[in-house]
C-alpha positions in Angstrom: 59.4 129.8 108.3 60.1 126.0 107.9 58.9 123.5 111.4 61.6 123.0 113.6 64.0 119.9 112.4 64.2 118.2 115.3 61.4 119.3 118.0 61.7 118.2 121.4 60.2 115.0 123.0 57.3 116.8 124.6 55.8 118.2 121.3 56.1 114.8 119.9 52.8 113.6 120.6 51.1 116.5 118.4 53.9 116.9 115.5 55.4 113.3 115.5 53.8 110.7 112.9 53.9 107.0 114.6 55.0 104.4 112.9 51.7 102.8 112.2 52.8 99.6 114.2 51.9 98.9 117.8 56.1 98.7 119.7 55.4 94.9 119.9 54.6 94.6 116.6 57.6 96.6 115.3 59.7 94.7 117.5 58.4 91.4 115.8 59.0 93.3 112.4 62.7 93.9 113.1 63.1 90.2 114.8 61.6 88.6 111.6 64.0 90.7 109.2 67.0 89.8 111.7 65.9 86.5 111.0 65.7 86.5 107.5 68.8 88.2 106.9 71.6 87.1 109.5 69.9 84.1 111.3 69.2 81.9 108.1 73.0 83.5 107.0 74.7 81.8 109.8 75.3 78.1 108.1 77.2 78.8 105.3 79.8 80.0 103.5 82.1 77.9 106.0 84.9 80.2 108.0 87.3 82.2 105.4 90.5 82.8 105.7 92.7 85.1 107.1 90.9 87.0 110.2 87.5 84.9 110.2 89.4 81.3 110.5 92.4 83.1 112.8 89.9 84.4 115.2 87.8 81.1 115.3 90.5 79.1 116.4 92.0 81.5 118.9 88.0 80.8 120.4 88.7 76.9 119.8 92.1 77.2 121.4 89.9 78.5 124.5 87.2 75.9 124.5 89.8 73.2 124.1 92.6 74.3 126.2 90.3 75.9 129.3 93.0 78.8 128.7 90.6 82.0 129.0 93.7 84.3 129.2 96.1 83.7 126.6 95.0 83.6 123.1 96.5 80.8 121.1 96.6 80.3 117.0 98.1 77.4 116.0 100.2 76.8 119.1 101.5 80.5 119.0 100.4 83.5 121.5 98.1 85.6 119.8 98.3 88.9 122.0 97.0 91.6 120.1 93.4 91.1 120.5 90.8 92.1 123.3 89.4 88.4 124.8 85.8 89.1 125.3 84.8 88.1 121.8 86.7 85.2 121.8 85.0 84.1 125.1 81.7 84.4 123.7 82.6 82.0 120.5 84.5 79.7 122.6 81.1 79.1 125.0 79.2 79.3 121.4 81.4 76.7 120.3 81.0 74.3 123.7 77.3 74.6 123.2 77.0 73.9 119.2 80.6 72.6 118.2 83.4 73.9 116.1 81.3 75.5 112.9 80.4 78.2 111.4 77.1 79.2 113.2 78.4 78.8 116.1 81.6 81.5 115.5 79.5 83.7 114.1 76.7 83.7 116.5 77.7 86.1 118.5 77.9 88.4 115.9 74.3 88.0 114.3 72.9 88.7 118.2 75.1 91.3 118.2 73.4 92.9 115.2 69.7 92.1 116.6 71.1 94.0 120.1 72.3 96.5 118.3 68.9 97.1 116.3 67.0 97.4 119.6 69.1 99.3 121.0 68.5 101.7 118.2 64.8 101.1 118.4 64.6 101.9 122.1 66.7 105.3 122.1 65.1 106.1 118.8 61.7 105.5 120.7 62.0 107.9 123.7 64.1 110.8 121.6 62.2 110.8 118.6 59.1 108.8 118.5 58.4 105.5 117.5 58.4 105.8 113.2 61.9 106.8 113.8 62.7 104.1 116.3 60.9 101.6 114.0 63.0 103.4 110.8 66.8 103.0 113.4 65.4 99.4 113.2 65.4 98.8 109.9 68.1 100.9 108.7 70.6 98.6 111.1 69.7 95.9 109.7 69.2 96.4 106.0 72.4 98.5 105.6 75.8 97.6 103.6 78.1 97.8 105.7 76.5 96.4 108.5 75.6 93.1 106.8 79.0 93.1 105.0 81.2 93.5 108.0 79.6 90.7 109.9 80.2 88.2 107.2 83.6 87.9 109.2 84.3 87.2 113.0 85.7 90.6 113.9 84.4 92.3 117.1 83.1 95.6 115.9 79.6 95.0 116.1 80.0 94.0 119.9 82.1 97.1 120.0 79.6 99.3 118.6 76.7 98.2 120.8 78.8 98.3 123.9 79.8 101.8 123.5 76.3 102.8 122.3 75.0 101.2 125.6 77.1 103.0 127.4 76.7 106.4 125.6 72.7 105.5 126.6 72.9 105.1 130.0 75.3 107.7 130.1 72.5 110.4 129.0 69.9 108.3 131.0 72.3 108.4 134.1 72.2 112.8 133.6 68.1 112.5 133.2 67.5 110.4 136.4 66.5 113.9 138.6 63.3 113.9 135.9 60.4 112.4 138.0 59.1 110.9 134.6 61.9 109.0 134.3 62.3 108.1 137.6 58.4 106.9 137.8 59.1 104.4 134.7 62.4 103.0 135.1 64.7 102.0 137.9 66.8 105.4 136.8 70.0 104.4 139.5 70.8 101.7 137.5 72.1 103.5 134.6 75.0 104.5 135.8 76.4 101.1 137.0 75.1 99.7 133.4 77.5 102.4 131.9 80.3 101.7 133.6 79.9 97.8 132.9 79.2 98.0 129.5 82.2 100.7 129.1 84.4 98.1 130.8 83.2 94.9 128.0 84.1 97.5 125.7 87.5 97.9 126.2 87.3 93.8 127.0 86.3 93.9 123.6 88.5 96.3 121.7 90.8 97.5 124.0 91.6 101.4 124.8 89.6 102.6 122.3 86.6 102.2 123.5 87.6 104.5 126.5 89.2 106.9 123.8 85.4 107.0 122.3 83.4 107.0 125.5 85.0 109.7 127.6 85.9 112.1 124.2 82.6 112.4 123.6 81.1 112.7 127.3 83.8 115.1 128.3 82.8 117.3 125.4 79.1 116.8 126.4 79.6 117.8 130.0 81.7 120.5 128.8 79.2 122.3 126.2 76.0 121.7 128.1 77.4 122.5 131.6 76.2 119.0 132.5 79.4 118.7 134.8 77.5 119.5 137.5 75.6 116.5 137.7 78.8 114.0 137.5 77.6 112.5 140.9 74.8 111.1 139.0 77.6 109.0 137.1 78.6 107.5 140.6 82.1 108.0 139.2 83.9 106.5 142.3 81.7 103.3 142.6 81.7 103.4 139.0 85.1 103.3 138.1 85.8 100.7 140.8 83.4 98.1 139.0 84.5 99.0 135.7 88.2 97.7 137.5 87.1 94.7 138.9 85.5 93.8 135.4 88.1 95.3 133.2 91.3 94.8 135.2 91.9 91.0 136.4 92.3 90.2 132.4 95.0 92.5 131.6 96.6 91.8 135.2 96.9 88.4 134.2 97.6 88.1 131.1 100.7 90.7 131.4 101.9 88.1 134.1 101.8 85.5 132.1 103.3 86.6 129.0 106.4 88.1 129.4 109.9 87.8 127.7 109.1 88.1 124.1 110.6 90.1 121.4 113.3 92.2 122.5 112.4 91.2 126.0 108.7 93.0 125.5 105.8 91.0 126.7 102.0 91.5 126.9 101.9 94.9 128.4 104.0 96.7 126.0 102.9 94.4 122.8 99.2 95.2 123.7 99.2 99.0 125.1 102.2 100.2 123.1 102.2 98.5 119.5 98.8 97.4 119.3 97.4 100.9 120.5 100.4 103.7 120.2 102.1 102.6 117.5 99.4 101.7 115.5 97.8 104.6 115.6 100.7 106.1 114.3 101.2 104.0 111.7 104.3 102.6 112.9 102.8 98.9 114.4 105.0 96.1 114.4 104.9 93.9 112.1 104.0 96.8 109.5 101.1 94.8 107.7 98.3 97.3 108.5 97.6 100.3 105.5 95.5 103.4 105.6 92.8 104.4 103.5 93.5 107.1 101.1 91.3 110.0 102.3 89.1 110.2 99.6 88.2 106.4 99.7 87.7 106.9 103.5 85.1 109.3 103.5 83.2 108.3 100.3 83.1 104.8 101.0 80.5 105.7 104.0 78.3 106.2 101.5 78.8 102.6 100.3 78.8 100.9 104.1 75.4 103.2 104.8 73.8 102.4 101.5 70.6 103.0 101.2 70.2 105.1 103.8 73.3 107.2 103.4 71.4 109.0 100.0 69.3 111.2 103.0 72.6 112.6 104.2 71.4 115.9 102.5 68.5 116.2 103.9 70.3 115.5 107.4 72.8 118.1 106.9 70.1 120.3 106.2 68.2 119.9 109.3 71.3 120.1 111.4 72.3 123.7 109.7 68.7 124.9 110.2 68.9 123.4 114.1 72.3 125.3 114.8 70.6 128.5 113.2 67.6 128.3 115.6 69.9 127.3 118.6 68.7 131.0 120.0 65.0 128.4 120.6 66.4 124.7 120.9 70.1 124.9 121.5 70.4 128.0 123.5 73.6 129.8 125.2 72.9 129.4 129.3 73.0 132.9 130.9 74.4 131.1 134.1 77.8 129.9 132.9 80.7 130.5 130.7 79.8 132.4 127.3 80.4 129.5 124.3 78.7 126.6 126.2 75.3 125.2 125.7 72.1 124.2 127.2 70.1 122.2 125.7 66.5 121.5 127.3 65.1 118.4 125.4 66.3 114.6 126.0 65.8 114.8 122.0 68.6 117.6 121.7 70.8 116.0 124.1 70.8 112.9 122.2 71.1 114.8 119.1 74.4 116.7 120.3 75.8 113.4 122.1 75.1 111.6 119.1 76.4 114.0 116.5 79.8 114.4 118.8 80.3 110.6 119.1 80.0 110.1 115.2 82.7 112.9 114.7 85.2 111.9 117.2 84.8 108.3 115.8 85.2 109.4 112.0 88.1 111.9 112.8 89.6 109.6 115.1 90.2 106.9 112.2 91.0 109.8 109.5 94.0 110.3 111.3 94.8 106.6 112.4 95.8 103.4 109.9 92.4 102.4 109.7 90.5 99.6 107.8 87.3 99.8 105.9 85.2 98.8 108.9 86.8 100.6 111.7 84.2 103.3 111.7 81.5 100.6 112.4 80.9 102.0 116.2 79.6 105.3 114.5 77.1 103.2 112.5 74.0 103.6 114.5 74.6 107.1 116.0 74.4 108.1 111.7 71.7 105.9 111.0 69.6 106.9 114.2 70.4 110.9 113.1 69.5 110.2 109.5 66.1 108.5 110.8 65.1 111.0 112.8 65.6 113.8 109.7 63.9 111.6 107.5 60.8 111.4 109.9 60.8 114.9 110.5 61.1 115.9 106.7 58.6 113.6 106.1 56.2 115.1 108.8 56.8 118.4 106.8 56.7 117.4 103.1 54.0 118.9 101.9 55.1 122.4 103.1 59.0 122.3 103.5 60.4 122.7 99.9 63.9 122.3 100.9 62.9 118.8 102.6 61.1 117.5 99.7 63.7 118.8 97.0 66.3 116.5 98.5 64.3 113.8 99.7 62.9 114.0 95.9 66.8 113.8 95.1 67.3 111.0 97.0 64.8 109.0 95.7 65.5 109.5 92.3 69.4 109.0 92.8 68.5 105.6 94.1 66.0 104.8 91.2 69.0 105.8 88.8 71.6 103.6 90.8 68.7 100.8 91.0 68.2 100.7 87.2 72.0 101.0 86.5 72.6 97.9 88.4 69.6 96.3 87.2 70.7 96.9 83.4 74.2 95.8 84.6 73.2 92.6 85.9 70.6 91.8 82.8 73.6 92.5 80.7 75.7 89.7 82.2 72.7 87.2 82.8 72.0 87.9 79.3 75.6 87.4 77.9 76.2 84.1 80.2 72.9 82.8 79.2 74.4 79.6 77.5 77.5 79.4 79.6 77.7 76.2 81.9 77.4 76.6 85.8 81.1 76.2 87.1 80.8 75.6 90.9 84.2 77.1 91.5 83.8 80.4 90.2 87.7 81.0 91.4 89.0 79.6 88.5 87.1 81.7 86.2 88.2 84.9 87.9 90.6 87.6 85.8 92.6 88.1 89.0 93.4 91.5 88.5 94.7 92.5 91.6 92.6 95.9 92.3 93.7 97.3 95.4 95.8 94.3 96.2 92.6 92.8 97.7 92.9 94.8 100.7 89.5 96.4 99.9 86.4 94.5 100.8 85.1 94.3 97.4 87.8 93.8 95.4 87.0 90.4 94.1 84.2 92.4 92.3 86.4 93.6 89.9 88.2 89.7 88.9 84.4 89.1 87.5 84.7 87.7 83.7 81.5 86.2 81.6 82.1 82.8 82.6 82.4 83.6 86.2 79.1 85.2 86.2 77.4 82.2 85.1 77.7 81.1 88.6 76.1 84.2 89.9 72.7 83.6 88.0 70.3 83.5 90.9 71.6 86.2 93.2 72.4 88.5 90.1 68.4 87.5 88.9 67.7 88.7 92.7 69.5 91.6 92.8 68.1 93.0 89.5 64.7 92.1 90.0 65.1 94.2 93.5 66.6 96.9 92.0 64.7 97.6 88.8 61.7 97.8 90.9 62.2 98.7 94.3 63.6 102.0 94.3 60.8 103.3 91.5 58.2 101.7 93.8 59.5 103.4 96.4 59.4 107.1 95.0 56.1 106.6 93.7 54.8 105.9 97.3 57.2 109.0 98.7 55.1 110.9 95.7 51.7 109.9 97.3 52.8 110.6 100.6 52.6 107.4 101.9 55.7 107.8 103.7 55.8 105.0 106.0 55.7 102.7 102.6 58.1 104.2 101.0 60.9 103.6 103.7 59.8 100.2 104.0 59.8 99.9 100.3 63.8 100.8 100.8 64.3 98.4 103.0 62.4 96.0 101.7 65.4 96.6 98.3 68.2 96.3 100.3 67.1 93.2 102.2 66.8 91.4 99.0 70.2 92.9 97.6 71.4 91.5 101.0 70.1 88.1 100.7 71.6 88.2 96.9 75.0 89.1 98.2 74.9 86.4 100.7 74.2 83.9 97.9 77.0 85.3 96.1 79.5 85.0 99.1 78.3 81.5 99.4 79.6 81.0 95.2 82.8 82.3 96.0 83.2 80.2 99.0 85.9 77.9 97.1 88.0 81.1 97.0 87.7 82.7 100.0 88.0 79.4 102.3 89.8 76.7 102.0 88.0 73.9 104.2 87.4 72.1 100.9 90.9 71.4 101.4 91.1 70.4 104.3 87.9 68.3 103.7 90.0 66.7 100.8 92.9 65.6 103.3 90.2 64.1 105.8 88.4 62.2 102.8 91.8 60.8 102.0 92.4 59.5 105.1 88.6 57.6 105.2 89.4 56.1 101.9 92.7 54.8 103.5 94.3 56.9 100.6 97.2 58.1 103.4 97.4 57.6 106.5 96.6 59.5 109.5 100.3 59.5 110.3 101.1 62.7 108.2 102.1 66.1 108.3 100.4 69.3 107.0 102.2 72.2 105.9 101.0 75.6 104.9 103.5 77.6 102.4 103.3 81.3 103.4 101.2 83.2 106.2 99.3 81.4 107.9 96.4 83.4 107.1 96.5 82.2 103.4 94.8 79.0 104.3 94.1 79.6 108.4 90.8 77.8 107.7 92.9 74.1 107.1 94.0 73.9 111.1 90.6 75.2 112.3 88.8 72.4 110.4 91.5 69.6 110.8 92.0 70.6 114.2 95.6 70.4 114.6 98.7 72.8 114.5 100.4 73.1 111.1 103.7 73.7 110.3 104.5 77.2 108.2 107.1 77.9 105.5 107.9 81.3 105.4 105.0 82.1 107.8 106.9 83.8 111.1 104.9 87.2 109.7 101.7 89.4 110.7 99.8 87.6 113.2 102.3 85.2 114.3 105.5 87.1 114.3 105.4 88.5 118.1 104.2 85.1 119.3 106.9 83.4 118.1 109.8 84.8 119.8 108.6 83.8 123.3 111.0 80.9 124.3 108.0 78.6 124.6 106.9 78.8 121.0 106.6 75.7 119.1 109.1 74.9 116.6 106.5 75.4 113.6 108.4 77.5 111.4 110.7 76.6 108.4 112.8 78.6 105.7 113.0 77.2 102.5 116.1 75.1 103.1 114.5 73.5 105.9 111.3 72.4 104.3 113.2 71.3 101.3 115.6 68.7 103.8 112.1 67.5 104.9 110.5 66.9 101.7 110.0 63.5 100.9 111.8 62.0 103.7 109.6 60.5 107.5 106.2 61.0 107.7 104.1 62.0 104.7 104.2 65.6 103.9 101.0 67.4 102.9 101.8 71.1 101.4 99.0 73.3 101.1 100.1 76.5 98.6 98.2 79.5 98.1 97.8 81.2 94.5 100.2 83.6 95.8 102.8 81.7 96.5 102.0 79.0 93.5 105.1 80.2 91.1 107.3 80.3 94.2 106.5 76.6 95.1 107.2 75.8 91.2 110.3 77.0 91.6 111.6 75.3 94.6 110.2 71.7 94.3 109.9 71.9 90.4 108.6 68.4 89.3 108.7 66.2 92.8 105.3 67.0 94.1 102.0 65.4 93.4 99.0 67.3 93.1 96.1 65.9 95.3 93.5 68.7 94.7 93.4 72.1 93.1 90.7 74.9 93.8 90.4 78.6 92.9 94.1 78.7 92.1 95.2 77.3 95.7 96.7 73.4 95.9 97.5 70.8 97.4 100.4 68.7 97.4 101.6 65.5 98.6 105.7 64.4 98.5 105.0 60.6 97.5 102.3 58.6 95.7 99.1 58.1 97.4 99.0 54.3 99.4 96.0 53.6 97.8 93.4 54.9 95.0 90.4 56.6 97.0 87.7 54.4 97.2 85.6 57.3 95.8 87.7 57.7 92.7 87.7 54.1 92.2 84.1 54.1 92.0 83.3 57.1 89.4 86.2 55.4 87.4 84.1 51.9 87.4 80.9 53.7 86.9 82.4 55.7 83.9 83.8 52.7 82.4 80.5 50.6 82.5 78.7 54.0 81.1 81.0 53.8 77.8 
């Protein structure tokens, strides 16, 4: 008979392998890996267009205006988001200035804290090796890295909800003398309510759905509702309201009289919560991933650790079959109610309930690829625990050994396939020149209408691949040797080394991915066009008495107003995040129709027009030859309506150097 897939913590001393590292050393290893992967990535690329720079602009407004209640973007109320992520970045802006480092620092710190939370929870529930694996998996999973390259609140939400769940479980353990002696158990319920309140201030009511949905299911299944008083429901609820209620009340009082008489309360609670879930949100600018993509992409977001999912499923099936020993029916309660007898089992049950709830919720709701981020830590913790148990029984449990071998074989095949593909690309582009602006060389096939995170990978061509030689070479080397080395070490029963090799392979790949992202910067950010405007002003080619205009939705070029530090006019841009805020009577008049824009063009102060690739044809039809190109990059263009006041100094120097060389 195979051993229990998840043994109680009380049996850990004799059955669970340790990580081979002291706790302090393991934490230092995780911090060092975080510095290499996340901290060093804070300085480049610049803020990207769309959500990244839009959210940074909202935080910039807080830092400059001192208004910590009403978010604004380009002078327009931005009421769809909870405020905590913007407060944190506003504080970072005040300390470090308005730059990429400050904008992304809170997210990077959130990843570190998430990994350390996983380490602590894994250590207490499963042992030190599970703790180490959980930290490594959190830091090296593709989705955790990818979805913290842009300024979105998911990592902070994940940290706060998982912290609340951890404190929830610890609060129910407070009668244990061992816990009482080792930590101030009485603080856990208050920490739980505090984390929950901060989670609501991070993402809204969905935090309550996930936490209370999980907690109610857990209390019902285990019969632990008898311990409800240990959660301090009355005092905790008051603490929750003291933290979470003031912003909501002030935001409601200060933002009334918008679209159809609606204010903050309707827009935030009904439109952004209820109607978003039902797919009827105004405006209808959110889609829903097809079911097959929604589920299968989690293999990508949790890569490479998702390859061990079959091992976890087998362990779960065995745990269910052995519930007579590990998860048994409580004879003193109503039939169908589970009683779990160890902190390990309670952790497993809680994490499974939470993961299933998050995944099921967003499978029904409108969704984006990163919406299920809050479930990543719980899934990775479960995967790490089952991997450690499978390592322990590797020599005796043939089923687990077979599936671990299949996982390594799959990773090796994937690695060789990626390495060969990248090698072919490197070889075919070996004589092609390096072109800094990769966007000019892409095919622009529009796969997935660019709503998928990796849509632009399908646009790569031979010439564009030449700009990615360094990251491609790093990724090719990592995938060619890392998975095979890990497999070899696993066959030698050197399990810690094998799992570490997988983590290092993923780490090198993520470094390569970040370098590639920096190379895509001219296409994904318009910071260089904002720099061009400032450069022309510094050279005296244009005066600072000019008006910047964006054609289309502000998301197309949201990095321009951020880096210029000013509001811009929008042509046909009264849409998406700008729509509801524009209906308030005190909204600035920044929205233009084509007809209004034409009457302004060429009159009064100089006009500078930003045109995204998607709108080039429309602007060519609208303006014809009545425009002067200032700069073009990755299909985006910067036009002005009259000749420059003087030749830019740097252009004159360049021309003189060229003539002397001739």
